[in-house]
C-alpha positions in Angstrom: -14.3 -10.2 8.7 -15.5 -6.8 7.5 -12.8 -4.6 5.8 -10.0 -7.3 5.5 -6.3 -6.5 4.9 -5.8 -6.8 1.2 -2.4 -5.4 0.2 0.9 -4.5 1.7 3.5 -2.0 0.5 7.2 -1.7 1.3 8.6 1.6 0.2 12.0 3.0 0.9 14.8 5.0 -0.5 15.4 6.0 -4.1 16.3 2.6 -5.5 13.2 0.4 -5.9 15.0 -2.2 -7.9 17.6 -2.9 -5.1 14.8 -3.0 -2.6 12.8 -5.5 -4.8 16.0 -7.6 -5.2 16.5 -7.7 -1.4 13.0 -9.1 -0.8 13.3 -11.4 -3.8 16.5 -12.8 -2.3 15.4 -13.0 1.3 12.0 -14.7 0.7 12.4 -16.1 -2.8 9.4 -14.0 -4.0 8.6 -13.5 -7.6 8.4 -9.7 -8.0 7.0 -8.3 -11.2 7.9 -4.6 -11.8 7.1 -4.6 -15.5 4.9 -1.5 -15.4 5.4 2.2 -16.1 6.0 3.0 -12.4 8.5 0.1 -11.8 6.2 -0.9 -8.9 7.2 -4.5 -7.9 4.1 -6.6 -7.4 3.8 -9.9 -5.6 0.8 -12.2 -5.7 -1.5 -13.3 -2.9 -0.8 -16.9 -3.8 2.8 -16.4 -3.1 2.9 -13.9 -0.1 -0.5 -14.5 1.6 -1.9 -11.1 0.4 -0.7 -9.3 -2.7 1.8 -6.5 -2.2 4.1 -4.0 -3.7 7.7 -3.0 -3.3 9.0 0.3 -4.6 11.1 3.4 -4.1 9.6 6.4 -2.3 10.1 10.1 -2.2 9.5 10.3 1.5 10.6 8.3 4.5 10.8 4.5 4.2 7.6 2.8 5.4 5.6 -0.3 5.5 1.9 0.2 4.9 -1.0 -2.2 4.9 -4.1 -1.5 2.9 -7.6 -2.4 4.2 -10.4 -3.0 1.8 -13.3 -0.7 2.4 -16.5 0.2 0.4 -16.1 3.9 0.6 -12.5 5.3 1.2 -13.7 8.9 1.9 -16.1 7.7 4.6 -13.3 5.9 6.3 -10.9 8.9 6.0 -13.6 11.0 7.6 -14.0 8.4 10.4 -10.3 8.2 11.0 -10.0 12.0 11.2 -12.9 12.2 13.6 -11.0 9.8 15.9 -7.8 11.8 15.8 -6.2 10.6 12.5 -4.8 12.7 9.7 -5.3 12.3 6.0 -2.0 11.8 4.2 -3.3 11.0 0.7 -6.8 11.9 -0.4 -9.0 9.4 -2.3 -7.0 8.7 -5.5 -8.1 6.5 -8.4 -5.4 4.3 -10.1 -7.0 3.7 -13.5 -7.7 0.0 -14.1 -6.4 -1.0 -10.7 -8.1 0.4 -7.6 -9.0 3.5 -5.6 -6.7 4.2 -2.6 -6.3 6.7 0.2 -3.9 6.9 3.2 -4.1 8.3 6.7 -1.9 8.4 9.8 -3.3 7.2 13.1 -2.9 9.4 16.2 0.5 7.8 16.9 1.7 8.4 13.3 1.3 4.9 11.9 0.4 5.0 8.2 -2.6 3.0 7.0 -3.9 2.6 3.5 -7.5 2.2 2.3 -8.3 0.3 -0.9 -11.4 -0.1 -2.9 -11.3 -2.6 -5.8 -13.2 -1.8 -9.0 
């Protein structure tokens, strides 16, 4: 399948640790938030695809990230089809390059390019 789903993100409220604990307790996931952002990570071996659980400054949301070779090209394509860029192409040093858009109905999708 071209452009597979590679990552999920559950973000909500101001208390990421409580949210991480909730999903840890519900699904027995191991969630590692030992990083400078307190971003709780799961592994693909455990959850099917890797994911993250964190606090957010905006509305709670669940986002899936699709792996693409050129995030900007896919942002442009989404906009040409009625979508809206929410996060421009952003490099996370040592991890990935990401971007986000909303589809015409407001659903948030992430784009991911691995190094």
